SESEBA-661274 format. One line per field, with one value per residue: residue number from 1; residue in three letters; x, y, z of N, C-alpha, C in turn. Coordinates in nm, 4 decimals. Layout:
<atoms>
seq = (NUM / ...)
type = (ALA / ...)
n.c1 = (X / ...)
n.c2 = (Y / ...)
n.c3 = (Z / ...)
ca.c1 = (X / ...)
ca.c2 = (Y / ...)
ca.c3 = (Z / ...)
c.c1 = (X / ...)
c.c2 = (Y / ...)
c.c3 = (Z / ...)
</atoms>
This chain:
<atoms>
seq = (1 / 2 / 3 / 4 / 5 / 6 / 7 / 8 / 9 / 10 / 11 / 12 / 13 / 14 / 15 / 16 / 17 / 18 / 19 / 20 / 21 / 22 / 23 / 24 / 25 / 26 / 27 / 28 / 29 / 30 / 31 / 32 / 33 / 34 / 35 / 36 / 37 / 38 / 39 / 40 / 41 / 42 / 43 / 44 / 45 / 46 / 47 / 48 / 49 / 50 / 51 / 52 / 53 / 54 / 55 / 56 / 57 / 58 / 59 / 60 / 61 / 62 / 63 / 64 / 65 / 66 / 67 / 68 / 69 / 70 / 71 / 72 / 73 / 74 / 75 / 76 / 77 / 78 / 79 / 80 / 81 / 82 / 83 / 84 / 85 / 86 / 87)
type = (MET / ASN / THR / PRO / ALA / ILE / HIS / PRO / ARG / ASP / LEU / ILE / ALA / GLY / LEU / GLN / LYS / GLY / LEU / ALA / LEU / MET / GLN / LEU / PHE / SER / ALA / GLU / GLN / PRO / ARG / LEU / SER / VAL / PRO / GLN / ALA / ALA / ARG / LEU / SER / GLY / LEU / THR / PRO / SER / ALA / VAL / ARG / ARG / PHE / LEU / LEU / THR / LEU / VAL / HIS / GLU / GLY / PHE / ALA / GLU / THR / ASP / SER / ARG / GLU / TYR / TRP / LEU / THR / PRO / LYS / ALA / LEU / ARG / ILE / GLY / GLN / ALA / TYR / VAL / ASP / SER / ALA / GLN / LEU)
n.c1 = (-6.8011 / -6.4609 / -6.1996 / -5.8656 / -5.5816 / -5.3887 / -5.0698 / -4.9421 / -4.7159 / -4.7563 / -4.9352 / -5.0293 / -4.9735 / -5.0138 / -5.2129 / -5.4226 / -5.4611 / -5.5256 / -5.7665 / -5.9220 / -5.9269 / -6.0753 / -6.3219 / -6.4068 / -6.5498 / -6.8841 / -7.2467 / -7.3032 / -7.0583 / -6.9456 / -6.7327 / -6.4000 / -6.1484 / -5.7894 / -5.7057 / -5.9481 / -5.9817 / -5.7489 / -5.7925 / -6.0195 / -5.9217 / -5.6965 / -5.4484 / -5.1433 / -5.1497 / -4.9789 / -4.9481 / -5.2138 / -5.2593 / -5.0855 / -5.1987 / -5.4530 / -5.3797 / -5.2729 / -5.5043 / -5.6379 / -5.4602 / -5.4925 / -5.7518 / -5.9629 / -6.0500 / -6.1207 / -6.0126 / -6.0263 / -5.8111 / -5.8496 / -6.0529 / -6.1411 / -6.3005 / -6.4754 / -6.4777 / -6.6891 / -6.5419 / -6.4625 / -6.6663 / -6.6030 / -6.4660 / -6.6597 / -6.8188 / -6.6597 / -6.6827 / -6.9583 / -6.9663 / -6.8111 / -6.9251 / -7.1337 / -7.4278)
n.c2 = (-0.8301 / -0.8651 / -0.9508 / -0.8604 / -1.0802 / -1.0859 / -1.0728 / -1.2321 / -1.1063 / -0.8422 / -0.7526 / -0.5911 / -0.7079 / -0.6096 / -0.4156 / -0.5777 / -0.7310 / -0.5308 / -0.4282 / -0.6588 / -0.6868 / -0.4603 / -0.5406 / -0.7200 / -0.5944 / -0.5519 / -0.5392 / -0.7190 / -0.7342 / -0.4647 / -0.3573 / -0.4533 / -0.6380 / -0.6654 / -0.9416 / -1.0707 / -0.9835 / -1.0877 / -1.3623 / -1.3939 / -1.3096 / -1.4566 / -1.3537 / -1.2545 / -1.1382 / -0.9136 / -0.8137 / -0.7492 / -0.5523 / -0.3495 / -0.2948 / -0.2029 / 0.0197 / 0.1762 / 0.2265 / 0.3808 / 0.5980 / 0.7047 / 0.7869 / 0.6181 / 0.4478 / 0.4202 / 0.4007 / 0.2766 / 0.1947 / -0.0658 / -0.1811 / -0.1588 / 0.0386 / 0.1208 / 0.4413 / 0.7093 / 0.7945 / 0.5669 / 0.5167 / 0.6580 / 0.4970 / 0.3274 / 0.5319 / 0.6402 / 0.4508 / 0.4733 / 0.7385 / 0.7192 / 0.5237 / 0.4337 / 0.4694)
n.c3 = (-1.8776 / -1.9187 / -1.7007 / -1.6894 / -1.6811 / -1.3912 / -1.2708 / -0.9815 / -0.8650 / -0.9112 / -0.7295 / -0.4214 / -0.1227 / 0.1367 / 0.1044 / 0.0199 / 0.2540 / 0.4410 / 0.3360 / 0.3527 / 0.6267 / 0.7019 / 0.6096 / 0.7978 / 0.9941 / 1.0972 / 1.1234 / 1.3214 / 1.4438 / 1.5236 / 1.6587 / 1.7173 / 1.8869 / 1.8940 / 1.9281 / 1.8501 / 1.5820 / 1.4734 / 1.4998 / 1.3353 / 1.0880 / 1.0354 / 1.0441 / 1.2133 / 1.5540 / 1.5913 / 1.3323 / 1.2708 / 1.4636 / 1.3715 / 1.1194 / 1.2020 / 1.3572 / 1.1556 / 1.0071 / 1.1975 / 1.2154 / 0.9585 / 0.9721 / 0.9179 / 1.1111 / 1.4648 / 1.8076 / 2.1449 / 2.2708 / 2.3356 / 2.1816 / 1.8325 / 1.5793 / 1.2779 / 1.1151 / 0.9912 / 0.7716 / 0.6389 / 0.4663 / 0.2419 / 0.0654 / -0.0506 / -0.1498 / -0.3478 / -0.5473 / -0.6085 / -0.6983 / -0.9274 / -1.0861 / -1.3594 / -1.3016)
ca.c1 = (-6.6766 / -6.3489 / -6.0954 / -5.7362 / -5.5012 / -5.2964 / -4.9646 / -4.9352 / -4.6085 / -4.8038 / -5.0317 / -4.9760 / -5.0312 / -5.0585 / -5.3411 / -5.5210 / -5.4872 / -5.5930 / -5.9053 / -5.9895 / -5.9480 / -6.1876 / -6.4461 / -6.4459 / -6.6459 / -7.0210 / -7.3505 / -7.2884 / -6.9298 / -6.9047 / -6.6064 / -6.3151 / -6.0199 / -5.6816 / -5.7150 / -6.0650 / -5.9523 / -5.6452 / -5.8572 / -6.1090 / -5.8483 / -5.5862 / -5.3225 / -5.0876 / -5.1950 / -4.8943 / -4.9819 / -5.3466 / -5.2425 / -5.0254 / -5.3000 / -5.5554 / -5.3218 / -5.2634 / -5.6396 / -5.6638 / -5.3767 / -5.5496 / -5.8868 / -6.0643 / -6.0920 / -6.0916 / -5.9874 / -6.0203 / -5.6920 / -5.8876 / -6.1298 / -6.1328 / -6.4230 / -6.4612 / -6.5344 / -6.7607 / -6.4490 / -6.4573 / -6.7675 / -6.5443 / -6.4261 / -6.7800 / -6.8669 / -6.5780 / -6.7455 / -7.0866 / -6.9388 / -6.7481 / -7.0032 / -7.2378 / -7.5524)
ca.c2 = (-0.7585 / -0.9529 / -0.8976 / -0.9057 / -1.1613 / -1.0052 / -1.1560 / -1.2124 / -1.0148 / -0.7056 / -0.7231 / -0.5394 / -0.7943 / -0.5290 / -0.3548 / -0.6861 / -0.7670 / -0.4191 / -0.4247 / -0.7755 / -0.6564 / -0.3659 / -0.6122 / -0.7995 / -0.5181 / -0.5744 / -0.5040 / -0.8137 / -0.7072 / -0.3285 / -0.3305 / -0.5720 / -0.6284 / -0.7224 / -1.0889 / -1.1115 / -0.9593 / -1.1832 / -1.4932 / -1.3911 / -1.2839 / -1.5507 / -1.2799 / -1.2514 / -1.0217 / -0.7963 / -0.7589 / -0.6889 / -0.4290 / -0.2487 / -0.2558 / -0.1229 / 0.1493 / 0.2517 / 0.2748 / 0.4898 / 0.7113 / 0.7615 / 0.8346 / 0.5201 / 0.3742 / 0.4799 / 0.3003 / 0.3147 / 0.1174 / -0.2064 / -0.2200 / -0.0707 / 0.0465 / 0.2055 / 0.5756 / 0.7441 / 0.8112 / 0.4399 / 0.5246 / 0.7193 / 0.3906 / 0.2942 / 0.6513 / 0.6555 / 0.3664 / 0.5333 / 0.8591 / 0.6892 / 0.4245 / 0.4826 / 0.4112)
ca.c3 = (-1.8799 / -1.8892 / -1.6155 / -1.7386 / -1.5896 / -1.3126 / -1.2132 / -0.8359 / -0.8229 / -0.9285 / -0.6235 / -0.2952 / -0.0195 / 0.2505 / 0.0705 / 0.0230 / 0.3936 / 0.5050 / 0.2897 / 0.4111 / 0.7679 / 0.7106 / 0.5819 / 0.9140 / 1.0730 / 1.0497 / 1.2207 / 1.4325 / 1.5090 / 1.4889 / 1.7275 / 1.7261 / 1.9551 / 1.8134 / 1.9238 / 1.7698 / 1.4408 / 1.4335 / 1.4868 / 1.2198 / 0.9634 / 1.0146 / 1.0531 / 1.3485 / 1.6298 / 1.5691 / 1.2002 / 1.2836 / 1.5399 / 1.2843 / 1.0205 / 1.2678 / 1.3925 / 1.0305 / 0.9777 / 1.2922 / 1.1735 / 0.8362 / 0.9988 / 0.8783 / 1.2307 / 1.5943 / 1.9104 / 2.2852 / 2.3099 / 2.3547 / 2.0632 / 1.7159 / 1.5003 / 1.1610 / 1.1216 / 0.8682 / 0.6594 / 0.5661 / 0.3611 / 0.1225 / -0.0279 / -0.1253 / -0.2184 / -0.4694 / -0.6484 / -0.6464 / -0.7753 / -1.0568 / -1.1609 / -1.4514 / -1.2504)
c.c1 = (-6.5641 / -6.2456 / -5.9620 / -5.6638 / -5.4002 / -5.1958 / -4.9552 / -4.8260 / -4.6488 / -4.9028 / -4.9603 / -5.0460 / -5.0843 / -5.1925 / -5.4514 / -5.5603 / -5.5622 / -5.7391 / -5.9849 / -6.0194 / -6.0648 / -6.3211 / -6.4903 / -6.5498 / -6.7845 / -7.1194 / -7.3409 / -7.1603 / -6.8813 / -6.7722 / -6.5304 / -6.1903 / -5.9140 / -5.6900 / -5.8338 / -6.0344 / -5.8460 / -5.7063 / -5.9434 / -6.0339 / -5.7426 / -5.4500 / -5.2699 / -5.1415 / -5.1092 / -4.9225 / -5.1166 / -5.3371 / -5.1861 / -5.1241 / -5.4047 / -5.5022 / -5.3040 / -5.3996 / -5.6772 / -5.5873 / -5.4365 / -5.6934 / -5.9980 / -6.1170 / -6.0587 / -6.0706 / -5.9971 / -5.9037 / -5.7238 / -5.9599 / -6.1132 / -6.2667 / -6.3989 / -6.5278 / -6.6135 / -6.6686 / -6.4383 / -6.5602 / -6.7120 / -6.5026 / -6.5456 / -6.8319 / -6.7867 / -6.6355 / -6.8741 / -7.0634 / -6.8860 / -6.8290 / -7.1074 / -7.3704 / -7.6750)
c.c2 = (-0.8533 / -0.8809 / -0.9488 / -0.9898 / -1.0705 / -1.0991 / -1.1280 / -1.1154 / -0.8675 / -0.6630 / -0.6729 / -0.6145 / -0.7147 / -0.4633 / -0.4600 / -0.7203 / -0.6552 / -0.4093 / -0.5417 / -0.7514 / -0.5606 / -0.4376 / -0.7026 / -0.7278 / -0.5333 / -0.5268 / -0.5944 / -0.7881 / -0.5674 / -0.2876 / -0.4614 / -0.5405 / -0.6884 / -0.8752 / -1.1390 / -1.0975 / -1.0561 / -1.3211 / -1.4984 / -1.3790 / -1.3879 / -1.4828 / -1.2868 / -1.1291 / -0.8973 / -0.7325 / -0.6877 / -0.5563 / -0.3190 / -0.2025 / -0.1652 / 0.0141 / 0.2368 / 0.3079 / 0.3895 / 0.6139 / 0.7822 / 0.8072 / 0.7392 / 0.4394 / 0.4576 / 0.3670 / 0.3614 / 0.2420 / -0.0287 / -0.2595 / -0.1149 / -0.0728 / 0.1410 / 0.3402 / 0.6023 / 0.7633 / 0.6824 / 0.4370 / 0.5838 / 0.6147 / 0.3505 / 0.4121 / 0.6738 / 0.5699 / 0.4303 / 0.6552 / 0.8283 / 0.5935 / 0.4938 / 0.4185 / 0.4762)
c.c3 = (-1.8383 / -1.8026 / -1.6675 / -1.6339 / -1.5204 / -1.2484 / -1.0635 / -0.7914 / -0.8375 / -0.8199 / -0.4983 / -0.1822 / 0.0986 / 0.2260 / 0.0746 / 0.1667 / 0.4670 / 0.4651 / 0.3467 / 0.5587 / 0.7863 / 0.6918 / 0.6967 / 0.9996 / 1.0120 / 1.1552 / 1.3434 / 1.5106 / 1.4707 / 1.5530 / 1.7394 / 1.8075 / 1.8637 / 1.8123 / 1.8403 / 1.6211 / 1.3900 / 1.4099 / 1.3608 / 1.0871 / 0.9328 / 1.0144 / 1.1962 / 1.4225 / 1.6058 / 1.4338 / 1.2058 / 1.3573 / 1.4516 / 1.1780 / 1.0841 / 1.3081 / 1.2687 / 0.9926 / 1.0709 / 1.2483 / 1.0525 / 0.8522 / 0.9592 / 0.9971 / 1.3534 / 1.6937 / 2.0488 / 2.3521 / 2.3411 / 2.2316 / 1.9541 / 1.6444 / 1.3844 / 1.1829 / 0.9933 / 0.7474 / 0.5763 / 0.4534 / 0.2319 / 0.0190 / -0.1135 / -0.2050 / -0.3474 / -0.5815 / -0.6994 / -0.7347 / -0.9153 / -1.1440 / -1.2490 / -1.4093 / -1.3131)
</atoms>
C-alpha cells in the first residue's frame, strides 16, 4: 500500500508530540515524572507538563501531582484500529 506524500505544513506538531509522549509509557516505565518525560522526549519540561495535563483533562492519563500514568481510556486509540481494520 502506497502512502501519499504529505507536506509538512499539513501536519499538526502538537498531535505528533502528544502521541510520541504517550508512547514513552511502557512496562518498564509505567509512571513518568515531568523531568523524566522531558529527558526521554527531548521536549521542554513546560511543554511536557502541558501535554500531560491535557491527557489528564481528556481522561487518557492520571496523576498524583508528581508522576503520570496512562488510564484504560488510552486503549481506545488501539481499539479504534482493531474495530476499523479488516482482520
